[in-house]
C-alpha positions as a Markdown table, in Angstrom:
| # | Residue | x | y | z |
|---|---|---|---|---|
| 1 | Met | -26.0 | -39.5 | -59.6 |
| 2 | Ser | -24.8 | -36.3 | -60.7 |
| 3 | His | -23.3 | -33.7 | -58.3 |
| 4 | Gln | -24.8 | -30.3 | -58.6 |
| 5 | Lys | -22.8 | -27.3 | -57.8 |
| 6 | Pro | -24.5 | -25.1 | -55.2 |
| 7 | Val | -25.9 | -22.0 | -56.6 |
| 8 | Glu | -24.0 | -19.1 | -55.2 |
| 9 | Gln | -26.2 | -16.3 | -54.1 |
| 10 | Glu | -25.0 | -12.8 | -54.5 |
| 11 | Asp | -25.3 | -10.6 | -51.5 |
| 12 | Lys | -27.8 | -7.9 | -52.0 |
| 13 | Pro | -26.6 | -4.5 | -50.9 |
| 14 | Leu | -27.9 | -3.6 | -47.5 |
| 15 | Asp | -30.2 | -0.7 | -46.8 |
| 16 | Pro | -28.1 | 2.4 | -45.8 |
| 17 | Val | -29.7 | 2.6 | -42.4 |
| 18 | Ile | -28.9 | -1.1 | -41.7 |
| 19 | Glu | -25.4 | -0.6 | -43.0 |
| 20 | Asn | -24.8 | 2.2 | -40.5 |
| 21 | Val | -26.1 | 0.1 | -37.7 |
| 22 | Arg | -23.8 | -2.8 | -38.7 |
| 23 | Arg | -20.8 | -0.4 | -38.8 |
| 24 | Lys | -21.6 | 0.9 | -35.3 |
| 25 | Met | -21.9 | -2.6 | -34.0 |
| 26 | Ile | -18.6 | -3.6 | -35.4 |
| 27 | Lys | -17.0 | -0.5 | -33.8 |
| 28 | Leu | -18.6 | -1.4 | -30.5 |
| 29 | Gln | -17.3 | -4.9 | -30.7 |
| 30 | Met | -13.8 | -3.6 | -31.4 |
| 31 | Val | -13.9 | -1.2 | -28.4 |
| 32 | Ser | -15.3 | -4.0 | -26.2 |
| 33 | Ala | -12.5 | -6.4 | -27.3 |
| 34 | Gly | -9.9 | -3.7 | -26.7 |
| 35 | Val | -11.2 | -3.1 | -23.1 |
| 36 | Met | -11.2 | -6.8 | -22.4 |
| 37 | Val | -7.6 | -7.2 | -23.6 |
| 38 | Val | -6.5 | -4.3 | -21.4 |
| 39 | Met | -8.3 | -5.8 | -18.4 |
| 40 | Leu | -6.7 | -9.2 | -19.1 |
| 41 | Met | -3.3 | -7.6 | -19.1 |
| 42 | Val | -4.0 | -5.9 | -15.8 |
| 43 | Val | -5.1 | -9.1 | -14.2 |
| 44 | Leu | -2.0 | -11.0 | -15.5 |
| 45 | Ser | 0.3 | -8.3 | -14.3 |
| 46 | Ala | -1.3 | -8.3 | -10.9 |
| 47 | Ile | -0.8 | -12.1 | -10.7 |
| 48 | Val | 2.9 | -11.7 | -11.7 |
| 49 | Tyr | 3.4 | -9.0 | -9.1 |
| 50 | Lys | 1.9 | -11.1 | -6.4 |
| 51 | Leu | 4.0 | -14.1 | -7.3 |
| 52 | Thr | 7.3 | -12.2 | -7.6 |
| 53 | Arg | 7.1 | -10.1 | -4.4 |
| 54 | Pro | 8.2 | -11.6 | -1.1 |
| 55 | Gly | 5.4 | -12.8 | 1.2 |
| 56 | Lys | 4.9 | -12.0 | 4.8 |
| 57 | Ala | 6.5 | -15.2 | 6.0 |
| 58 | Glu | 9.6 | -14.5 | 3.9 |
| 59 | Met | 9.8 | -11.0 | 5.2 |
| 60 | Ala | 9.5 | -12.2 | 8.8 |
| 61 | Gln | 12.3 | -14.7 | 8.2 |
| 62 | Ala | 14.5 | -11.9 | 6.8 |
| 63 | Thr | 14.0 | -9.8 | 9.9 |
| 64 | Ala | 14.1 | -12.7 | 12.5 |
| 65 | Val | 17.1 | -13.6 | 14.4 |
| 66 | Ala | 18.9 | -16.8 | 13.4 |
| 67 | Val | 19.2 | -19.1 | 16.5 |
| 68 | Pro | 22.2 | -21.5 | 16.5 |
| 69 | Ser | 21.2 | -25.1 | 16.8 |
| 70 | Asp | 23.9 | -26.0 | 19.4 |
| 71 | Ala | 23.1 | -23.3 | 22.0 |
| 72 | Pro | 20.5 | -20.7 | 22.7 |
| 73 | Leu | 21.2 | -17.1 | 21.8 |
| 74 | Thr | 22.2 | -15.0 | 24.9 |
| 75 | Ala | 21.9 | -11.2 | 25.2 |
| 76 | Thr | 21.7 | -8.7 | 28.0 |
| 77 | Ala | 19.4 | -5.7 | 27.7 |
| 78 | Ala | 20.8 | -2.8 | 29.7 |
| 79 | Leu | 17.7 | -1.0 | 30.9 |
| 80 | Pro | 18.0 | 2.3 | 32.9 |
| 81 | Ala | 18.5 | 2.1 | 36.6 |
| 82 | Gly | 15.2 | 2.1 | 38.5 |
| 83 | Phe | 13.2 | 1.0 | 35.4 |
| 84 | Glu | 10.2 | -1.1 | 36.4 |
| 85 | Val | 8.9 | -3.3 | 33.6 |
| 86 | Ser | 5.1 | -3.5 | 33.4 |
| 87 | Asp | 4.8 | -5.2 | 29.9 |
| 88 | Val | 7.0 | -7.0 | 27.4 |
| 89 | Ala | 6.3 | -7.7 | 23.7 |
| 90 | Leu | 8.3 | -9.6 | 21.1 |
| 91 | Ser | 8.3 | -8.8 | 17.3 |
| 92 | Gly | 10.7 | -10.6 | 15.0 |
| 93 | Gly | 14.1 | -9.9 | 16.5 |
| 94 | Gln | 13.1 | -7.0 | 18.7 |
| 95 | Ile | 11.8 | -6.9 | 22.3 |
| 96 | Leu | 9.7 | -4.0 | 23.6 |
| 97 | Phe | 10.0 | -3.2 | 27.3 |
| 98 | Tyr | 7.2 | -1.0 | 28.6 |
| 99 | Gly | 7.3 | 0.4 | 32.1 |
| 100 | Ser | 8.2 | 3.4 | 34.2 |
| 101 | Ile | 11.3 | 4.9 | 35.7 |
| 102 | Ala | 11.8 | 6.0 | 39.4 |
| 103 | Gly | 10.1 | 9.4 | 38.8 |
| 104 | Gly | 6.9 | 7.8 | 37.5 |
| 105 | Gln | 7.6 | 8.7 | 33.9 |
| 106 | Arg | 6.5 | 6.0 | 31.5 |
| 107 | Lys | 8.9 | 4.7 | 28.9 |
| 108 | Ala | 9.0 | 2.2 | 26.0 |
| 109 | Ile | 12.4 | 0.7 | 25.3 |
| 110 | Val | 13.1 | -1.4 | 22.2 |
| 111 | Phe | 16.0 | -3.8 | 22.3 |
| 112 | Asp | 17.3 | -5.4 | 19.1 |
| 113 | Ile | 18.5 | -9.0 | 19.8 |
| 114 | Ala | 20.6 | -9.3 | 16.6 |
| 115 | Ala | 22.3 | -5.9 | 17.3 |
| 116 | Gly | 22.6 | -6.6 | 21.0 |
| 117 | Arg | 21.6 | -3.1 | 22.0 |
| 118 | Val | 18.8 | -0.7 | 22.7 |
| 119 | Val | 17.6 | 0.8 | 19.4 |
| 120 | Ala | 14.8 | 3.1 | 20.7 |
| 121 | Asp | 14.1 | 4.8 | 24.0 |
| 122 | Val | 10.7 | 6.5 | 23.9 |
| 123 | Ala | 9.3 | 8.7 | 26.6 |
| 124 | Val | 5.5 | 8.3 | 26.9 |
| 125 | Lys | 3.6 | 11.4 | 28.0 |
| 126 | Thr | -0.2 | 11.9 | 28.4 |
| 127 | Asn | -2.0 | 15.1 | 27.6 |
């Protein structure tokens, strides 16, 4: 058996209208590929951003009070004389006391456990 070489066909020149369409399609492919590369970079940078920034749990641990294992933490919140507590809320290492003083004026007092002192004294007024 003899091996025959394939006959190479020469490409015929395309019609000018078809050649213009082919060039436009190649440009469109390049633009589309460029947009996809940019979007891929945006997605990857968003993933890196999410992985490198501290989460809510880590931020809560950073603001929380460290409790010793051998004894509970003790603190005394010095509230104003005659202050009547109506509600209490805890957030991280801070306690909010909501109530009213002797004159009927409502107040919100924030006590920081780590600092051991009142950090905010807010008078609540209604319109």
